[in-house]
C-alpha positions as CSV (number, residue, x, y, z in Angstrom):
1,X,4.3,-17.7,61.3
2,X,2.3,-16.2,58.4
3,X,-0.7,-14.3,59.4
4,X,-3.7,-14.5,57.1
5,X,-5.4,-11.2,56.5
6,X,-9.0,-11.2,57.6
7,X,-11.4,-8.8,55.8
8,X,-14.5,-7.4,57.1
9,X,-17.7,-7.9,55.1
10,X,-17.6,-4.4,53.9
11,X,-14.0,-4.9,52.7
12,X,-14.9,-8.1,50.9
13,X,-17.8,-6.3,49.1
14,X,-15.4,-3.6,48.0
15,X,-12.9,-6.1,46.6
16,X,-15.6,-7.9,44.7
17,X,-16.8,-4.6,43.2
18,X,-13.2,-3.7,42.2
19,X,-12.8,-7.1,40.4
20,X,-16.1,-6.7,38.6
21,X,-15.1,-3.2,37.5
22,X,-11.7,-4.5,36.1
23,X,-13.5,-7.2,34.2
24,X,-16.0,-4.7,32.7
25,X,-13.2,-2.5,31.4
26,X,-11.5,-5.5,29.9
27,X,-14.7,-6.6,28.1
28,X,-15.3,-3.1,26.9
29,X,-11.9,-2.9,25.4
30,X,-11.9,-6.4,23.8
31,X,-13.6,-5.2,20.6
32,X,-10.8,-2.6,20.2
33,X,-8.3,-5.5,20.2
34,X,-10.3,-7.7,17.9
35,X,-11.5,-5.0,15.4
36,X,-8.2,-4.4,13.6
37,X,-7.1,-4.4,10.0
38,X,-6.6,-7.9,8.7
39,X,-2.8,-8.4,8.6
40,X,-0.7,-10.0,5.9
41,X,1.9,-12.6,6.9
42,X,5.0,-10.6,6.0
43,X,4.8,-7.1,7.2
44,X,3.8,-5.1,10.3
45,X,0.9,-2.8,9.6
46,X,1.8,0.9,9.9
47,X,-1.5,2.4,8.9
48,X,-3.9,2.7,11.8
49,X,-6.9,3.2,9.6
50,X,-8.5,0.1,8.0
51,X,-9.7,0.5,4.4
52,X,-13.5,0.4,4.2
53,X,-16.3,1.0,1.8
54,X,-18.0,4.4,2.5
55,X,-20.8,4.2,-0.2
56,X,-22.0,2.2,-3.1
57,X,-23.9,2.8,-6.3
58,X,-26.5,1.4,-6.4
59,X,-27.0,1.5,-2.6
60,X,-27.8,-1.5,-0.5
61,X,-31.4,-2.6,-1.0
62,X,-32.0,-0.3,-4.0
63,X,-34.7,-1.4,-6.5
64,X,-35.5,-0.4,-10.0
65,X,-31.8,-0.3,-10.9
66,X,-31.2,0.2,-14.6
67,X,-30.1,-3.0,-16.4
68,X,-27.1,-1.0,-17.9
69,X,-26.0,0.1,-14.4
70,X,-22.3,0.4,-13.7
71,X,-21.8,-0.9,-10.1
72,X,-19.3,1.0,-8.0
73,X,-18.0,1.3,-4.4
74,X,-16.2,4.3,-2.9
75,X,-13.5,3.8,-0.3
76,X,-12.3,5.9,2.6
77,X,-8.6,5.7,1.5
78,X,-6.7,5.2,-1.7
79,X,-6.5,1.6,-2.7
80,X,-4.0,-0.6,-4.6
81,X,-5.6,-0.9,-8.0
82,X,-3.7,-4.1,-8.7
83,X,-5.7,-5.9,-6.0
84,X,-9.0,-5.2,-7.8
85,X,-10.1,-7.9,-10.3
86,X,-12.8,-10.3,-11.1
87,X,-11.9,-12.4,-8.1
88,X,-12.0,-9.5,-5.6
89,X,-15.0,-7.6,-7.0
90,X,-17.9,-9.9,-8.0
91,X,-21.5,-9.6,-9.0
92,X,-23.8,-12.6,-8.7
93,X,-27.3,-13.5,-9.8
94,X,-28.0,-16.3,-7.4
95,X,-24.9,-18.5,-7.6
96,X,-24.0,-17.4,-11.1
97,X,-21.1,-15.0,-11.5
98,X,-21.8,-12.0,-13.8
99,X,-19.0,-11.4,-16.3
100,X,-17.6,-7.8,-16.5
101,X,-14.7,-5.5,-16.4
102,X,-13.2,-4.4,-13.0
103,X,-11.2,-1.1,-12.6
104,X,-10.1,1.2,-9.8
105,X,-9.5,5.0,-10.0
106,X,-9.2,7.6,-7.3
107,X,-11.2,6.2,-4.4
108,X,-13.7,4.3,-6.6
109,X,-13.9,0.6,-7.7
110,X,-16.1,0.0,-10.7
111,X,-17.7,-3.1,-12.2
112,X,-19.0,-2.8,-15.8
113,X,-21.1,-5.8,-16.8
114,X,-20.2,-7.3,-20.3
115,X,-24.0,-7.5,-21.0
116,X,-27.1,-5.9,-19.7
117,X,-28.4,-7.2,-16.4
118,X,-31.6,-9.2,-16.4
119,X,-34.9,-7.4,-15.9
120,X,-36.6,-7.7,-12.4
121,X,-33.8,-9.8,-10.8
122,X,-32.0,-9.5,-7.4
123,X,-28.2,-9.2,-7.5
124,X,-25.5,-9.5,-4.8
125,X,-22.3,-7.4,-5.0
126,X,-19.2,-8.4,-3.0
127,X,-15.9,-6.8,-2.5
128,X,-13.5,-9.4,-0.9
129,X,-11.2,-8.5,1.9
130,X,-8.3,-9.4,-0.3
131,X,-8.2,-5.8,-1.6
132,X,-5.5,-3.6,-0.1
133,X,-5.0,0.1,0.5
134,X,-1.7,1.8,-0.5
135,X,-0.2,0.9,2.9
136,X,-1.0,-2.8,2.3
137,X,-3.8,-3.0,4.8
138,X,-6.7,-5.3,4.1
139,X,-10.4,-4.7,4.8
140,X,-11.5,-6.3,8.1
141,X,-14.1,-8.4,6.2
142,X,-15.8,-8.9,2.9
143,X,-18.2,-6.1,2.0
144,X,-21.5,-7.2,0.5
145,X,-24.7,-5.4,-0.7
146,X,-27.8,-6.3,-2.7
147,X,-29.9,-4.5,-5.3
148,X,-32.5,-5.4,-7.9
149,X,-33.2,-4.3,-11.4
150,X,-36.4,-2.7,-12.6
151,X,-39.1,-4.3,-14.7
152,X,-38.9,-1.6,-17.4
153,X,-36.9,-2.2,-20.5
154,X,-34.2,0.4,-21.4
155,X,-35.3,2.1,-24.7
156,X,-33.1,5.2,-24.5
157,X,-30.5,5.3,-27.2
158,X,-26.8,5.9,-26.3
159,X,-24.9,9.0,-27.3
160,X,-21.3,10.2,-27.5
161,X,-19.9,12.5,-24.7
162,X,-16.6,13.4,-26.4
163,X,-14.0,12.6,-29.0
164,X,-10.2,12.9,-28.9
165,X,-9.1,14.7,-31.1
166,X,-12.1,17.0,-30.7
167,X,-14.1,18.1,-33.8
168,X,-12.1,20.5,-36.0
169,X,-8.9,20.0,-33.9
170,X,-5.6,21.2,-35.4
171,X,-2.0,20.2,-34.6
172,X,-2.9,16.5,-34.0
173,X,0.2,14.3,-33.5
174,X,0.9,11.9,-36.3
175,X,1.0,8.9,-34.0
176,X,-2.3,9.8,-32.3
177,X,-4.7,7.1,-31.2
178,X,-8.3,8.3,-31.9
179,X,-10.8,7.9,-29.0
180,X,-14.6,8.2,-28.5
181,X,-16.3,8.2,-25.0
182,X,-19.9,7.1,-24.8
183,X,-22.4,8.2,-22.2
184,X,-23.0,4.6,-21.1
185,X,-21.6,1.1,-21.4
186,X,-21.8,-0.3,-24.9
187,X,-22.0,-3.8,-26.3
188,X,-18.3,-4.5,-27.0
189,X,-19.1,-6.7,-30.0
190,X,-20.9,-3.7,-31.7
191,X,-17.7,-1.6,-31.6
192,X,-15.7,-2.9,-34.6
193,X,-13.8,-1.9,-37.7
194,X,-17.1,-1.5,-39.5
195,X,-18.8,0.7,-36.9
196,X,-15.8,2.8,-36.0
197,X,-13.8,4.1,-39.0
198,X,-11.3,6.9,-39.8
199,X,-10.9,8.1,-43.3
200,X,-9.1,10.7,-45.4
201,X,-10.2,11.8,-48.9
202,X,-13.1,9.4,-48.5
203,X,-10.9,6.4,-48.1
204,X,-10.8,4.4,-44.8
205,X,-7.3,4.0,-43.3
206,X,-6.2,0.8,-41.7
207,X,-6.3,0.5,-37.9
208,X,-7.1,-1.6,-34.8
209,X,-10.4,-0.9,-33.0
210,X,-10.8,-1.7,-29.3
211,X,-13.3,-1.0,-26.6
212,X,-13.0,-0.8,-22.8
213,X,-15.2,0.7,-20.1
214,X,-17.1,3.4,-22.0
215,X,-14.3,4.3,-24.4
216,X,-13.7,3.1,-28.0
217,X,-10.2,3.5,-29.6
218,X,-8.9,3.5,-33.1
219,X,-5.2,3.0,-33.4
220,X,-4.0,3.6,-36.9
221,X,-1.7,0.9,-38.4
222,X,0.6,3.7,-39.7
223,X,1.2,7.3,-38.6
224,X,-1.2,9.9,-39.9
225,X,0.1,12.0,-42.7
226,X,1.2,15.6,-42.1
227,X,-1.2,18.2,-43.2
228,X,-4.1,15.9,-44.0
229,X,-7.6,16.2,-42.7
230,X,-9.3,13.0,-41.3
231,X,-12.9,12.1,-40.6
232,X,-13.9,9.8,-37.7
233,X,-17.2,8.0,-38.0
234,X,-19.3,6.0,-35.5
235,X,-22.2,4.3,-37.2
236,X,-25.6,3.4,-35.8
237,X,-24.4,-0.2,-35.6
238,X,-22.9,0.7,-32.2
239,X,-25.4,-0.4,-29.5
240,X,-25.6,-0.2,-25.8
241,X,-26.0,-3.2,-23.5
242,X,-29.8,-3.1,-23.9
243,X,-29.5,-3.2,-27.7
244,X,-30.3,0.4,-28.4
245,X,-28.4,2.0,-31.3
246,X,-27.1,5.5,-31.7
247,X,-29.9,7.7,-32.9
248,X,-27.7,9.1,-35.7
249,X,-24.3,8.4,-37.2
250,X,-21.6,10.5,-35.5
251,X,-18.9,12.2,-37.6
252,X,-16.1,14.6,-36.7
253,X,-12.9,15.9,-38.4
254,X,-9.4,16.8,-37.4
255,X,-6.1,17.7,-39.0
256,X,-2.8,16.0,-38.5
257,X,0.0,18.6,-38.5
258,X,2.1,18.1,-35.4
259,X,5.5,16.4,-35.4
260,X,6.4,13.4,-33.4
261,X,8.5,13.9,-30.3
262,X,9.0,17.2,-28.4
263,X,8.9,20.7,-29.9
264,X,12.1,21.7,-31.7
265,X,14.6,24.0,-30.0
266,X,14.7,27.5,-31.5
267,X,18.4,28.3,-32.3
268,X,17.3,31.8,-33.5
269,X,20.3,33.8,-34.6
270,X,22.7,30.9,-34.1
271,X,21.0,28.9,-36.8
272,X,23.5,29.8,-39.5
273,X,26.6,28.6,-37.6
274,X,28.1,25.2,-38.2
275,X,30.8,25.9,-35.6
276,X,30.5,28.4,-32.7
277,X,32.9,28.4,-29.8
278,X,33.2,30.5,-26.6
279,X,37.0,30.4,-26.3
280,X,38.8,29.2,-29.5
281,X,38.6,27.0,-32.6
282,X,41.6,24.8,-33.4
283,X,41.9,22.6,-36.5
284,X,44.5,20.2,-37.6
285,X,44.7,19.0,-41.3
286,X,42.1,19.5,-44.0
287,X,38.9,20.4,-42.1
288,X,35.9,21.5,-44.2
289,X,33.1,23.5,-42.6
290,X,29.8,24.1,-44.5
291,X,28.2,27.1,-42.7
292,X,29.5,30.0,-40.5
293,X,32.3,29.6,-38.1
294,X,32.2,31.9,-35.1
295,X,34.0,32.7,-31.8
296,X,32.7,34.8,-28.9
297,X,33.9,36.2,-26.7
298,X,37.2,34.5,-27.5
299,X,39.4,35.4,-30.5
300,X,41.8,32.4,-31.0
301,X,41.5,30.7,-34.4
302,X,44.1,28.3,-35.8
303,X,44.2,25.8,-38.7
304,X,42.4,27.9,-41.3
305,X,44.0,27.5,-43.8
306,X,44.5,24.6,-44.6
307,X,41.0,24.2,-43.1
308,X,38.2,25.7,-45.2
309,X,34.9,27.4,-44.5
310,X,32.4,27.0,-47.4
311,X,29.0,28.5,-47.9
312,X,29.6,30.7,-44.8
313,X,31.8,33.3,-43.1
314,X,34.4,33.4,-40.3
315,X,33.2,35.7,-37.6
316,X,35.5,36.4,-34.6
317,X,34.1,38.4,-31.6
318,X,32.0,40.6,-33.9
319,X,28.4,41.7,-33.3
320,X,27.0,38.8,-35.3
321,X,29.0,36.2,-33.4
322,X,28.3,37.9,-30.0
323,X,24.5,37.9,-30.8
324,X,24.8,34.2,-31.9
325,X,26.4,33.4,-28.5
326,X,23.4,34.9,-26.7
327,X,21.0,32.9,-28.9
328,X,23.0,29.7,-28.2
329,X,22.7,30.3,-24.5
330,X,18.9,30.7,-24.8
331,X,18.7,27.5,-26.9
332,X,20.9,25.6,-24.5
333,X,18.7,26.6,-21.5
334,X,15.5,25.8,-23.4
335,X,16.7,22.3,-24.2
336,X,18.0,21.6,-20.7
337,X,14.7,22.8,-19.2
338,X,12.3,20.6,-21.2
339,X,10.7,17.8,-19.1
340,X,7.3,17.0,-20.6
341,X,7.2,13.3,-21.5
342,X,10.9,12.7,-20.6
343,X,12.2,9.2,-21.0
344,X,15.0,8.3,-18.6
345,X,17.9,6.1,-19.8
346,X,19.0,4.1,-16.8
347,X,22.5,3.4,-18.2
348,X,23.0,6.3,-20.6
349,X,24.3,3.8,-23.2
350,X,22.6,4.4,-26.6
351,X,24.7,2.1,-28.7
352,X,22.7,-0.7,-30.3
353,X,19.4,1.0,-29.8
354,X,16.7,2.1,-32.3
355,X,14.9,5.2,-30.8
356,X,11.6,6.8,-31.8
357,X,11.3,10.6,-31.6
358,X,11.2,11.8,-28.0
359,X,12.9,13.6,-25.1
360,X,15.6,11.4,-23.6
361,X,17.6,12.1,-20.4
362,X,20.6,10.2,-19.0
363,X,20.0,8.8,-15.5
364,X,23.7,8.7,-14.7
365,X,24.3,12.1,-16.4
366,X,26.3,11.0,-19.5
367,X,25.3,9.5,-22.8
368,X,27.6,7.1,-24.6
369,X,27.2,5.7,-28.1
370,X,29.9,3.0,-28.1
371,X,30.2,-0.6,-29.2
372,X,27.3,-0.4,-31.7
373,X,25.6,2.2,-33.9
374,X,22.5,4.2,-32.9
375,X,19.5,4.3,-35.2
376,X,16.9,7.2,-35.0
377,X,13.6,6.3,-36.6
378,X,11.2,9.1,-37.5
379,X,8.5,6.7,-38.4
380,X,7.6,8.6,-41.6
381,X,7.5,12.1,-40.0
382,X,10.1,14.4,-41.5
383,X,9.4,16.9,-38.7
384,X,10.1,14.3,-35.9
385,X,12.3,15.7,-33.0
386,X,14.8,14.1,-30.6
387,X,16.3,15.9,-27.6
388,X,19.0,14.2,-25.5
389,X,19.7,15.8,-22.2
390,X,23.0,15.3,-20.3
391,X,22.5,17.9,-17.6
392,X,25.7,17.5,-15.7
393,X,28.1,15.4,-17.8
394,X,29.4,14.3,-21.2
395,X,28.6,12.9,-24.6
396,X,31.0,10.2,-26.0
397,X,30.7,8.7,-29.4
398,X,33.1,5.8,-30.0
399,X,35.6,5.4,-32.9
400,X,33.9,4.4,-36.1
401,X,30.4,4.6,-34.6
402,X,27.5,5.8,-36.8
403,X,24.3,7.6,-35.9
404,X,22.0,6.4,-38.6
405,X,18.7,8.2,-39.6
406,X,15.7,6.3,-41.0
407,X,12.0,6.9,-41.6
408,X,12.5,10.4,-42.8
409,X,14.6,11.6,-39.8
410,X,16.4,14.9,-40.3
411,X,19.7,15.9,-38.6
412,X,18.5,19.4,-38.0
413,X,15.8,18.1,-35.7
414,X,18.2,16.3,-33.3
415,X,19.6,18.1,-30.3
416,X,22.3,17.0,-27.9
417,X,22.3,19.1,-24.7
418,X,25.7,18.4,-23.1
419,X,26.3,19.6,-19.5
420,X,30.1,19.6,-19.9
421,X,32.0,18.4,-23.0
422,X,31.4,16.2,-26.1
423,X,33.9,13.9,-27.8
424,X,33.2,12.4,-31.3
425,X,35.6,9.5,-31.9
426,X,37.9,8.9,-34.9
427,X,36.0,8.4,-38.2
428,X,32.7,8.4,-36.4
429,X,29.6,9.7,-38.3
430,X,27.6,11.9,-36.0
431,X,24.2,13.5,-36.6
432,X,22.5,16.5,-35.0
433,X,23.1,19.8,-33.2
434,X,25.6,19.5,-30.3
435,X,25.0,22.3,-27.7
436,X,27.7,21.9,-25.1
437,X,28.2,24.1,-22.0
438,X,32.0,23.6,-22.2
439,X,33.9,22.1,-25.2
440,X,33.5,19.8,-28.2
441,X,36.2,17.6,-29.8
442,X,36.0,15.9,-33.2
443,X,38.8,13.4,-33.4
444,X,40.6,12.5,-36.7
445,X,38.3,12.0,-39.6
446,X,35.0,12.3,-37.7
447,X,32.1,13.6,-39.7
448,X,29.3,15.7,-38.2
449,X,26.1,16.4,-40.1
450,X,24.8,19.1,-37.7
451,X,26.3,21.8,-35.6
452,X,29.1,22.0,-32.9
453,X,28.2,24.9,-30.6
454,X,29.9,25.6,-27.3
455,X,29.0,28.3,-24.7
456,X,32.3,28.6,-22.9
457,X,35.4,26.8,-24.2
458,X,36.9,25.4,-27.4
459,X,35.9,23.5,-30.5
460,X,38.8,21.2,-31.5
461,X,38.9,19.7,-35.0
462,X,41.1,17.2,-36.9
463,X,40.5,16.7,-40.6
464,X,36.8,16.7,-40.1
465,X,33.8,17.4,-42.3
466,X,31.0,19.5,-40.6
467,X,27.9,20.3,-42.6
468,X,25.2,22.6,-41.2
469,X,21.7,21.1,-41.8
């Protein structure tokens, strides 16, 4: 028989108190369970901190806000800039949306109205909880604040904070886009090809003018010309959102005398060599070399004659060749170390491409020019430079393949930094300075307008024509 427990009145009161206490704790913790980051439908959230707005400009309830105000909100964490647009960051006057440009940088979202706000009006700003932080967490809820504009009309003229290039700048790149940053938002329609011009020798050059945020850009239709001085001009036709013009025309000058692409590699005392090998130079058939031929520290040379060295000397393990080998090592290391603005080639296949000047690096380690020719376009700059890095592997040029130079490109400004060995196929036409850690082979009839320089092993030739640039 089951015996029912009988509690005294004091025990019953204690039990009721315990139940009430448990319920109180549950109710106190309930907001902790409810107040969590909004979750997407696809991933578990791993960031325990919800994104939230820490401050705004103007602040909530602020009055006398300038009609040219840029509206911004600062977050507690880095946000995904791609989630900020005209749908997620809105400004309204009543039920009417204000048109503007939305951007995000650092921790700050910004809304720049296309036109001046109306005088003496109340506006509502909203950031939707569709915006995400970098861990893909959403805000818990929409964030909204209000402000009102002042009754005074903006009569202060705009000014220019900076230009790029700066006034009197030298060494400006030939493909430079010219920029001007204003101190406030400008009326975009007032920034045009008539209010923003660039000229040389009093003649305007052709270009495309654009405006975004507080920055105006002039992108020349053609590269700037080496050694020429240019004048940028912003006229008083440029106006701010309130219609105020620049007080005075703004002019500045700069000089274009910097080549496209990276800085050239300094070959120093190796510059006179068309062929330089660490171990040996071997030639079969009638090879013709225009420039010096050197070997260091090796001494093995064969095939000369019938091979010929024109406009240069043969130097085998002499002081000149030994010094050139040290200069080659310095040049090789300089080329391999460059990293500023590097362009990664995912496949390493260059055949069929047309490449602008630049620093290129093979993702898989090797570069191949096979199947189709490679074109290098200097875009009118005879000082344009290309550097191709193969830090741990090979360079292969297929049989009959050509490296073609256009737009003023010069073979002396092309550098192939080869981690191991290079092979130039039969009857191929190669351009540039090949700096290889190990060996270089030019197969039958291949032509090189450049240099074949190896640090350690052999240069192998077969009825080739090599011409030092």
